[in-house]
N, C-alpha and C positions, 0 to 999 in steps of 0.2 A: 337828638330827638327831632322828629319832624312834626309839623302841624300843617293842616290843609285849611286855607282861609275860605275858599269858595267851593266846597265839595259838590254843590249842585250842578256844576258843569260836567261832572263825570257822566251824566246822562247822555251827553253827546257822543260817548264812546259807542253807543248803539249804532251810530252811523257806519262804523267799520264793518260789522257783519252784514249790514244791509248792502254796502258797496260790493262786498265779495259775492253775495248772492246774485246781485245784478250782473256782475262780471261773468260768473259761471253760466248764468242763464243766457247771456249774449253769446258766449262761446258755443253753447249747445245749439242755439238758434242759427248761428252762422254756419256751423258744421252741417246741420240739416239742409239748409238752403243750398250750400255748395254741392252736397251730394246729389241734390235734386236736379242740378243743371249741368253737371260735368262728371266724367269718369274720374276715379280717384287718382290714377297715374297722370292723366292729363292735367288735372287740377294741381297736382304737386309741381308740375313743370311751370304752370302759370304763376303760381304764388311762391316759387322757389326762394325768392329774395325775402320773403316775409318770415321772420323768426318765430318759432313756436314758444321759445322760452322767454323772450324779452317782454311780451305783454304781462306775463306772470310776475316778472321782476319789477316792472313798472307798478303793478298793483301793490306789491310788497312795499315799495318805496312810498307810495301814497298812504298806505295804512300806517307805516311807521311815522310819517309826517303828521298825520291826524292824531296819532297816539300822543306824540310829544307836544303838539300845539294845544290839544285839549288839556293835557296835564299842566301845561304852563298857565292856562286860563284859571286853573284852580288855585294858583299861587302857593305852591309848597314853600314852607319855611323851615329852616333848620336851626335848632338851638345852638348857640355859639358860646354861651357863658353860663357856667354853673355857679349857683349862689346858695350858700347855707343860710337858712332863715330860722330864727328862734320863734316859736309859737307857744301860746298858752291856751289849753283847752282840755276837753274831756274826750274819752273814747266812747263812741256810740256805734253799736251794731244793730242793724235792722234785719229782723227775721220775718220774711214775708211768706204767708201761706199761698201755695200755688196748686192746691188740690182742686179737683174739678168743680166742687161746690162754689169756688170763688168765681166761676163763670156766671153765677146767678145774677139777674139784673134787677133785684129789688132795690138796689142802690145804683143809680145811673152813672156811667154807662154799664158798669158791671162792678162786682165787689173787688176784683183784682185791679181793675183800672182805677177805682177809687183809692185802693191801698197805695198804688204807685204814685198817684197824685199827692197823697198825703205825705209820703216820704220825700217827694220832690220839693214840696212846699217847706217842709222842715229843713231840708238841706239848704234851701235858699236863704234861710234865716241864720245859718251857721257862719261863723267867721274864721275861727282857727281850730275847730275841733276836728278830730280824726274820725272817719266813718268806715264801716264795713257792711257788706250785704250777704245775707244767707237766704236761700230759697229752700222750702221744705214742703213735703207732702207725706208720702209713706217713708221717705228718708230725707235727711237734711244734706244740702250741698253748699259748699262755699262758693260764692259768685265773685265777691270782691274782697280782697284782704284789706286790713286796716290801712287807710290812706287819707291824704288831704286833697286828693284829686277829685273834686266834686263833679267836674265835667265827665270823668270816666264813670262815676257812680250813676249819673243820669243816663248814660249810654246803656249800662247794664239794666237799668230800670225799664227803659223803653223796649228792650228785647225780652222781658220776662213774660211768660204765658203759662197756661196750665198744662202744656205739653212738655215743659222743661224737665219735670221729674216723672219718670215712667211709672214707678210704683205709687199706687194711690193710698190714701189714708191721711192722717194728720199727726205725724211724729214730732210733736212739739218738744218732747223730752230730748230727742236727738238734736233739735235746733238749739235748745238751751245749752246742752253739753258742748256742742260745736262752738257756740258763741264764746264760751269761757276760754277757749284756746286762742281767740283773737286778741285777748287783752294781755298786757304786760304783767309781770309778777309784782311790780312795785306798787306801793300804796297810792292809788289814784282813783278818781271816780270812774266807774265802769258802768255804762248804761246799755241795756238791751231793750229795744223797742220791738214788740211782737205785734204783727198785724194779721188778724185771722177772724173767721166767722165762728170759731170755737167748736165746730162740729167734730165729732169722733175723737176728741181729746181723751187720752187715758189718764188714769191716776198717776202714772209714771211722771207726768208733767209736773205735778206738785213736788214730787221727790227730787226731780231735776232742779226745780226752782230753789229748793232748800240747799242743795249742793252749791248752786250758783251764789246764793246769799252768803254762804260761808267763805266764798272767795271775794266778797265785796261787790257783787254785781247787783244793781238795782234794775228791776224790770218794770217797764211801762207797757201795758197791754192795751191794744186798740181794737175794739170790736167792730167788725165790718159786716153789715147786713141788718136785717130787721127781724123782729119777733114773728111777724106775720109770715115771712119767708117767701120763697119763689121757686119755680121750676128751674132745672139746670139745662140750658140749651146745648145741643150738640151741633157744632158748626164745622164745616170743612171749606177751606178757602173763602171764608167769610159768608158762606151760604148756610142757612138754617136747615138741618136735616131732620130735626125732631127734638125730643126731650128725653133725658135720662129716665130709665125705668128700673124698678127693682126686679127680683127674681120671679115675682108673681105677675109681672107685666104692668104694674101700676106706676103711674108717673111719680117720681120722687120729688118731694117738697123739702127744700133745705131751709133751715131757720137759724138765726143767730142764737148761739148758746154761750152766754157770757159767764156762766158759773165758774168753769175752770180758769178762764182768763182773769177773773177777779181774784181767785185763790192764789195763782202764781204771782200776781202783782203784790198781793198783801204779804205773802211769805217773805218777799225781798224788800218790804217797806216802800214799794213803788205805788203805782196808781193805775186803775182801770179807767179807760176813757172811751166814751161812745164816739165812734168814728164818723157819724153822719154829718156833723158840722165841721167842715175843714178848718175854718177860722178858729174855732174853740180848741181843736186838737193842736194846731200849730202854736197858738198862744200859750197853751198850758205847757207843752214841751219846752218852748223857748224860755218861759219864765222859770221853769224848774232847772234848766241848764245854767241860767244866769246866777242862780243862788248857790251853785256848786263850786267847790274849790277847783281851780284850774291847774293842770300840770304843765310844766315847761318842757318842751321837747324840740329837737332840731330836725328840720327837713331840708333836703337838697333838691333844688329845682333849677330849670333853665330860666334865666331872667332876661335874656336877649335872644331874639330870633331874627334871622336875615332872610330876605326874599331870595328864592332860588328859581323863580319863573323864567329868568333870562336864559338859563342853561337849556331848559326844555324848549323854549321858543327858538333858540339858536339851532338845536338839533332838529326841530320840526322844519325849519326853513331849509336846512341842509338836505334833508331827505326830499323835500319838495322840489329843490333845484335838480337833484338827481333824477326825480320822476320826469321832469320836463326835458332833461338832456338826453335821456335814453330813448333811442329811436326803435321802432318795431321792426326795422329791416334787419336782415341777417348781417353780422359783422363779416366783412370781406376776407380778412386774414384768417378767421376761424373757418370760413367756408373753403378757403384754399387748402387748408390742412386735410380736408376730406377724410375726417376721422372715421366716418361710418360708410365710406364708399358710395356716397350719394351721387357723386358726379359721374360715376360709371354706369348709372342706370339708364 
């Protein structure tokens, strides 16, 4: 398994296409200038010793050198030792609403960003619990299977947006049913945390919660939004294009509807929590988890990583030396072969 210690240096890879663009532009400019001052046949005789292929090869060597040197700067590390660790914890699945109403900004910076921050803060307070992530709108999709890799969970959180699920709606019943497949069959504490504004939830959600309760799942629902509500912005590439409208052309106002969220939590002997205050939400979930029985399980992970940057730097220097050694003149022994009959012209 590999780790990248300094991924910020990958931005330097943009230098490679810039260098190639400059190279092709210079070739184009030189060709135009040469044609303007001399006949093509005469020019070919004048610059006969200049290779047409070697400048391209030199650029290739330079590009490979930059690729390896920049990769070396990121300091790749490879896992060298597997270790089996015993942990005690509970299984927690986060089901996050990614319907378009979650773009509303009645909670700054938006409902979805607030939900993502809440999950991130909760994960920061976990020690040995296993977590999974589900995204849902008109359908529910598994994003992260049950794992102890909190870093991976945060990467998935960062990439979540309301374009993740194409079908719109709020199929919380699908999310609950999918969450039950995340948990093991044995008798342990199974926690489902649902983050949503509660809009468009059907009565099927309560029935799904009852089925989950029969399997030992406890649901904590977190309401994201305000009763006053807000418009739903339509953005493209970060720019505001307008606001969502209904069939009659009226601007849609989306409001927090906590009724169903409270019902599904109550059915499983869980709790509904107002999501506006981050500290209160995190403290309540953390305290609830501490009071629960912990299950012992084993996980395998890499415990030692070794730096690999030296291999990349060595390869980079090798291609850099080749770049400097290759001359742009035509190789004499290849020229003497006269493979294309150039000497007879």
